[in-house]
C-alpha positions in Angstrom: 0.0 0.0 0.0 1.1 3.5 -0.6 2.5 5.0 2.5 1.0 8.3 3.7 2.0 10.2 6.9 -0.4 9.9 9.8 -2.4 13.0 10.9 -0.1 13.3 13.9 3.1 13.1 11.8 1.6 15.6 9.3 0.9 18.1 12.1 4.5 17.7 13.4 5.9 18.4 10.0 3.6 21.3 9.5 4.8 22.7 12.8 8.4 22.3 11.7 7.6 24.1 8.5 6.1 27.1 10.3 9.1 27.2 12.7 11.6 27.2 9.9 9.9 29.7 7.6 8.6 32.1 10.2 11.9 33.8 11.0 12.7 34.2 7.3 9.3 35.7 6.6 9.6 38.1 9.5 12.9 39.4 8.3 11.6 39.4 4.8 8.8 41.8 5.7 11.3 44.2 7.3 13.9 43.9 4.5 11.5 44.5 1.7 10.4 47.8 3.2 14.0 49.0 2.5 14.2 47.4 -1.0 16.0 44.3 0.3 14.1 41.2 -0.7 14.6 37.9 1.1 14.4 34.7 -0.9 14.1 31.5 1.1 15.6 28.3 -0.4 15.0 24.7 0.9 17.5 22.0 0.1 18.0 18.4 1.1 21.8 17.7 1.1 24.1 15.1 2.6 26.9 16.9 4.4 29.6 17.7 3.7 29.7 16.6 0.1 26.4 18.1 -1.1 26.4 21.4 0.9 26.9 23.3 -2.3 23.3 22.5 -3.3 22.0 25.5 -1.3 25.3 27.2 -0.6 25.7 27.9 -4.3 22.6 30.1 -4.1 24.2 32.0 -1.3 27.3 32.5 -3.5 25.2 33.6 -6.4 23.7 36.6 -4.5 26.7 38.8 -5.2 26.3 38.5 -9.0 22.5 38.7 -8.7 22.8 42.1 -7.0 25.4 43.3 -9.5 22.9 42.4 -12.3 20.1 44.3 -10.6 22.4 47.3 -10.2 23.5 47.1 -13.9 19.8 46.9 -15.0 18.9 50.0 -12.9 16.7 47.9 -10.6 16.6 49.4 -7.1 15.8 46.0 -5.5 18.5 44.0 -3.8 18.3 40.3 -2.8 19.5 38.1 0.1 19.0 34.4 0.4 18.2 32.5 3.5 18.6 28.7 3.3 17.0 25.8 5.1 19.4 22.9 4.4 19.5 19.5 6.0 19.5 15.8 5.2 15.9 15.0 6.0 14.3 11.8 4.8 13.0 12.3 1.2 9.5 11.4 2.1 9.3 13.8 5.0 11.1 16.5 2.9 8.6 16.4 0.1 5.7 16.2 2.5 7.0 19.3 4.3 6.9 21.3 1.0 3.4 20.1 0.2 2.1 21.0 3.7 3.9 24.3 3.6 2.3 25.1 0.2 -1.1 24.2 1.6 -0.5 26.5 4.5 0.7 29.4 2.3 4.2 29.2 3.9 6.3 27.6 1.1 9.9 28.6 0.5 10.6 30.6 -2.7 13.0 27.9 -4.1 12.7 24.2 -3.6 15.2 21.6 -4.7 13.9 18.1 -5.5 13.9 15.3 -8.0 12.6 15.9 -11.5 9.9 13.3 -11.1 8.1 15.7 -8.6 7.3 17.9 -11.6 4.4 15.7 -12.5 2.5 16.0 -9.2 3.6 19.5 -8.2 3.0 21.2 -11.6 -0.4 19.5 -11.8 -1.4 20.7 -8.3 -0.1 24.2 -9.1 2.5 24.5 -6.3 5.4 25.2 -8.6 5.7 27.7 -11.4 5.9 27.2 -15.2 9.2 28.8 -16.1 9.1 28.3 -19.8 8.7 32.0 -20.8 11.2 33.2 -18.2 14.2 30.9 -18.8 15.2 32.7 -22.0 15.7 35.9 -20.0 18.9 34.5 -18.4 22.0 33.8 -20.5 23.3 31.3 -18.0 20.6 28.8 -18.9 21.8 28.7 -22.5 24.7 26.6 -21.2 22.6 23.8 -19.7 23.1 20.5 -21.5 20.1 20.4 -23.9 19.0 16.9 -23.1 18.6 17.7 -19.4 15.8 20.1 -20.1 13.6 17.2 -20.9 13.7 16.2 -17.2 12.1 19.5 -16.3 9.2 19.3 -18.7 5.5 18.4 -18.4 3.3 18.8 -21.4 6.0 20.8 -23.2 6.4 23.3 -20.4 9.5 23.7 -18.2 9.0 23.7 -14.4 12.6 23.8 -13.1 16.3 24.3 -13.8 18.7 21.3 -13.5 20.8 21.5 -10.4 22.8 18.3 -10.8 22.8 15.0 -12.7 24.3 11.6 -12.1 24.8 8.1 -13.4 24.0 4.9 -11.6 26.8 2.4 -12.3 27.4 -1.2 -11.3 30.4 -1.2 -8.9 32.6 -4.2 -8.2 35.5 -5.0 -6.0 38.7 -5.7 -8.0 40.4 -7.4 -5.1 37.6 -9.9 -4.6 37.5 -10.7 -8.3 41.3 -11.4 -8.1 40.7 -13.6 -5.1 38.1 -15.5 -7.1 40.7 -16.2 -9.7 40.3 -13.5 -12.3 43.5 -12.3 -14.0 44.5 -8.7 -13.9 43.7 -8.5 -17.7 40.2 -9.8 -17.1 39.6 -7.3 -14.3 40.9 -4.4 -16.3 38.7 -5.4 -19.3 35.4 -5.5 -17.2 34.3 -1.9 -17.8 34.6 -2.4 -21.6 32.9 -5.7 -21.4 30.0 -4.1 -19.5 29.7 -1.3 -22.1 29.8 -3.8 -25.0 27.3 -6.2 -23.5 29.9 -9.0 -23.4 29.4 -9.3 -19.6 25.7 -9.5 -18.9 23.5 -9.4 -15.9 23.3 -13.2 -16.0 27.1 -13.4 -16.0 27.2 -11.1 -13.0 24.8 -13.4 -11.1 26.9 -16.4 -12.0 30.1 -14.7 -10.8 28.4 -13.6 -7.6 27.2 -17.1 -6.9 30.7 -18.5 -7.6 32.2 -16.0 -5.1 29.7 -17.1 -2.4 30.4 -20.8 -3.1 34.2 -20.2 -3.0 33.9 -18.3 0.3 35.3 -15.1 -1.2 32.2 -13.3 0.2 29.6 -14.3 2.8 26.3 -15.7 1.6 24.1 -12.8 0.6 27.0 -10.6 -0.3 27.4 -11.5 -4.0 25.3 -8.6 -5.1 23.5 -5.8 -3.4 20.8 -3.5 -4.7 19.7 -0.4 -2.7 18.0 -1.1 0.7 14.9 1.0 0.0 12.5 1.8 -2.8 13.9 4.3 -5.3 14.6 5.2 -8.9 17.2 2.5 -9.4 14.6 -0.3 -9.6 13.1 1.3 -12.7 16.0 0.5 -14.9 15.5 -3.2 -14.0 12.1 -2.9 -15.6 13.5 -1.0 -18.6 16.3 -3.7 -18.9 13.5 -6.4 -19.1 11.9 -4.5 -22.0 9.2 -2.8 -19.9 7.3 0.2 -21.4 6.2 2.9 -19.0 4.5 6.0 -20.5 1.7 5.8 -23.1 1.1 8.6 -25.6 -2.2 9.4 -23.8 -0.3 10.2 -20.6 -1.3 7.0 -18.8 1.4 4.8 -17.3 1.9 1.3 -18.5 2.5 -1.7 -16.2 4.1 -4.4 -18.5 3.3 -7.6 -16.7 5.8 -9.7 -18.6 8.6 -7.3 -17.9 7.6 -6.9 -14.2 7.4 -10.7 -13.7 10.9 -11.1 -15.2 12.3 -8.5 -12.8 10.5 -10.2 -9.8 11.9 -13.6 -11.0 15.4 -12.1 -11.0 15.0 -11.0 -7.3 13.7 -14.5 -6.3 16.6 -16.1 -8.2 19.2 -14.0 -6.5 17.8 -15.0 -3.0 17.6 -18.7 -4.0 21.3 -18.7 -5.1 22.5 -16.9 -1.9 23.6 -13.9 -3.9 21.5 -11.5 -1.8 19.6 -12.1 1.5 15.8 -12.0 1.6 16.0 -9.0 4.1 18.2 -6.8 1.9 15.4 -4.3 1.7 15.9 -3.4 5.3 16.2 0.4 4.8 19.5 0.6 6.6 21.7 2.9 4.5 24.5 3.1 7.0 25.0 -0.7 7.0 24.7 -0.7 3.2 27.2 2.0 2.6 29.6 0.5 5.2 29.4 -2.9 3.5 30.0 -1.8 0.0 32.6 0.8 0.7 34.8 -1.4 2.9 34.8 -4.5 0.7 32.3 -6.9 2.0 30.3 -7.1 -1.3 31.4 -8.2 -4.7 28.9 -6.4 -7.0 26.4 -3.6 -6.2 24.3 -1.1 -8.0 24.6 2.5 -6.8 24.9 6.1 -7.7 27.9 8.2 -8.9 27.4 10.6 -6.0 27.9 7.8 -3.5 31.6 7.6 -4.5 32.2 10.9 -2.9 30.1 10.0 0.1 32.1 6.7 0.6 35.4 8.5 0.3 34.5 11.3 2.8 32.3 9.5 5.3 33.0 5.7 5.2 36.6 4.9 4.3 38.5 8.2 4.8 40.7 6.3 7.3 41.6 3.7 4.6 42.7 6.3 2.1 39.4 7.8 0.7 39.2 8.1 -3.0 42.7 6.6 -3.5 41.5 3.5 -1.8 38.4 3.4 -3.9 40.3 3.7 -7.2 42.7 0.9 -6.1 39.9 -1.6 -5.1 36.7 -0.6 -6.8 35.7 -0.5 -10.4 32.5 0.6 -12.2 30.7 0.5 -15.5 27.1 0.6 -16.8 24.5 -1.7 -15.4 25.1 -4.9 -17.4 22.8 -6.0 -20.2 20.0 -8.4 -19.3 20.4 -11.0 -22.0 16.9 -12.3 -21.4 15.5 -8.7 -21.8 16.6 -5.9 -24.2 20.3 -7.2 -24.0 21.8 -3.7 -23.8 23.7 -2.0 -21.0 21.7 0.6 -19.1 21.8 3.2 -16.4 19.5 5.9 -15.1 20.1 9.6 -14.4 18.0 11.4 -11.9 18.5 15.2 -12.1 17.6 17.4 -9.2 16.0 20.7 -10.1 15.7 24.1 -8.7 11.9 24.8 -8.7 10.2 28.1 -7.9 7.1 28.0 -5.6 3.9 29.5 -7.1 3.5 31.3 -3.7 6.7 33.2 -4.1 6.1 36.9 -4.4 9.4 37.5 -6.1 9.6 34.7 -8.7 11.8 36.8 -11.0 14.4 37.3 -8.2 14.3 33.6 -7.3 15.1 32.7 -10.9 17.8 35.4 -11.0 19.5 33.9 -8.0 19.2 30.4 -9.5 20.8 31.6 -12.7 23.8 33.0 -10.9 24.2 29.6 -9.2 24.2 27.9 -12.6 27.7 28.6 -13.6 30.6 26.3 -14.6 32.6 27.5 -11.6 30.0 26.9 -8.9 28.5 23.8 -10.4 31.9 22.2 -10.9 32.9 23.0 -7.3 29.7 21.2 -6.2 30.1 18.3 -8.7 33.6 17.5 -7.7 32.8 17.6 -4.0 29.6 15.5 -4.3 30.3 13.0 -7.1 27.6 14.4 -9.3 27.9 15.1 -13.0 28.0 18.5 -14.6 24.9 20.1 -16.0 26.6 22.6 -18.3 28.1 22.2 -21.8 31.0 24.5 -20.8 32.1 22.0 -18.1 33.2 19.5 -20.7 36.3 21.7 -21.3 36.7 23.3 -17.9 39.9 22.1 -16.4 38.8 21.8 -12.7 36.0 19.5 -14.0 38.0 17.5 -16.6 40.8 16.9 -14.1 38.4 15.2 -11.6 39.4 11.6 -12.3 36.1 9.9 -11.2 33.8 12.3 -13.0 35.8 11.9 -16.2 35.7 8.2 -15.9 32.0 7.8 -15.0 30.6 10.4 -17.5 30.6 8.0 -20.5 28.0 5.8 -18.7 25.4 8.5 -19.6 25.4 7.0 -23.1 23.2 4.3 -21.7 20.9 6.5 -19.6 17.2 6.5 -19.0 14.9 8.9 -16.9 12.0 8.6 -14.6 8.7 9.9 -16.1 7.4 13.3 -15.1 3.9 11.9 -14.4 1.6 12.8 -11.5 0.8 9.1 -11.4 4.4 7.8 -11.1 4.5 7.7 -7.3 1.5 5.3 -7.1 3.0 3.2 -10.0 6.4 3.0 -8.3 4.9 2.0 -4.9 2.9 -0.8 -6.6 5.8 -2.1 -8.7 8.1 -2.1 -5.7 5.5 -3.9 -3.6 5.7 -6.8 -6.0 9.5 -6.8 -6.0 9.8 -6.7 -2.2 7.2 -9.4 -1.8 9.1 -11.8 -4.0 12.5 -11.1 -2.5 11.2 -11.6 1.0 9.6 -14.9 -0.1 6.0 -13.9 0.5 4.9 -14.3 -3.1 5.9 -16.0 -6.3 6.6 -13.7 -9.3 3.3 -14.5 -10.9 1.4 -13.9 -7.7 3.2 -10.6 -7.1 2.2 -9.4 -10.6 -1.4 -10.0 -9.9 -1.3 -8.2 -6.5 0.3 -5.2 -8.2 -2.2 -5.2 -11.1 -5.0 -5.2 -8.5 -3.4 -2.3 -6.6 -2.7 -0.2 -9.7 -6.1 -0.6 -11.1 -7.7 0.3 -7.8 -5.5 3.4 -7.3 -5.0 4.7 -10.9 -8.0 3.4 -12.8 -7.9 4.7 -16.3 -4.5 6.3 -15.7 -2.8 3.0 -15.9 -2.7 0.5 -18.8 -2.1 -3.1 -17.9 -0.2 -4.8 -20.7 
């Protein structure tokens, strides 16, 4: 079932929203009387690697005010930020509750998939006609604008991008008997499709049988629901978005994905409780060398180096022991390597009384200098065309190595129905991995849930 906050939890979140925004609003009222406008920005960020997400807006204020002065505009702007590492569900609910209460921040950073629901409900602004007023946005990689769009209109500005590779331990492959030449060739074999998902499972099982890794540590997926599980569905040939705007649940593709999860448990590649929600345990396990193969995000590389294995040598240790490439081709599916990119966007609240100034500040944070500083620190990929030849970006070894994986990328759909679809799809996946249902049974449970929740907005194929 789709999880919704209880009334008590909602009231707590609403109280937090009021407390965080009240001080900014009070100072804003006073400041605006003197021509100084306060813009409030809300960012989720994992410290210290992602602090630039909101901090770049603070840095952009100087150039924003210089632009206002040059344009003969008497207004000046300051930015107040609310930045922490709240749970994604609570973070998004907080914005929705704040919007209902008329207390939303001017700028909100969130995943592009929120465009579907938030644009449809009217709590974020259509920026299509304003984006052209800011030269900085001409530098955004053109393909990334698609992630901001719903019905041909743009509702945000890309803040970051990433790839989601398969990682592997070089030292464990060597212990399993792989030669150095075979280990060195694995990234190319992943990219060409020569090393498939099925090959990965076979190798993971061999590592468990040989005692190279403990049972259940041959391969790890993420420990919670999230975007990554969608590329499993794409790899199996699943279709997602109909031209009518309805979402598609491809039962054959979904059943194939669920069968993969059941097979991994049956072969001791992964444990039936891997979806335990424990990110600390997960990050510790993969970063320190307990797991042979795992699927993760490019940004996690920086997190591991800074927060999990700094005492072992940080990024130098990772490069020595950890390799990466695209998610391997599923031979029984589309038989092509795959990944997913999940851009985060700066969005402007429809309640903002200074939407032009909010977008001005966003534009001044969207520069190769500031975005590269953030990208290098956080392990995210650049969003600007100029970064491709900008030395501080090109000299970042990991970013340069992981960027080609975007050749195989996919996106989440910007659909107001995707959250319900994702919860249903994940329900089937988790039920099979835990041993509660067979793949066929799981598909039927998901079909019933999606038809009940989405009605004509889902097509069962």
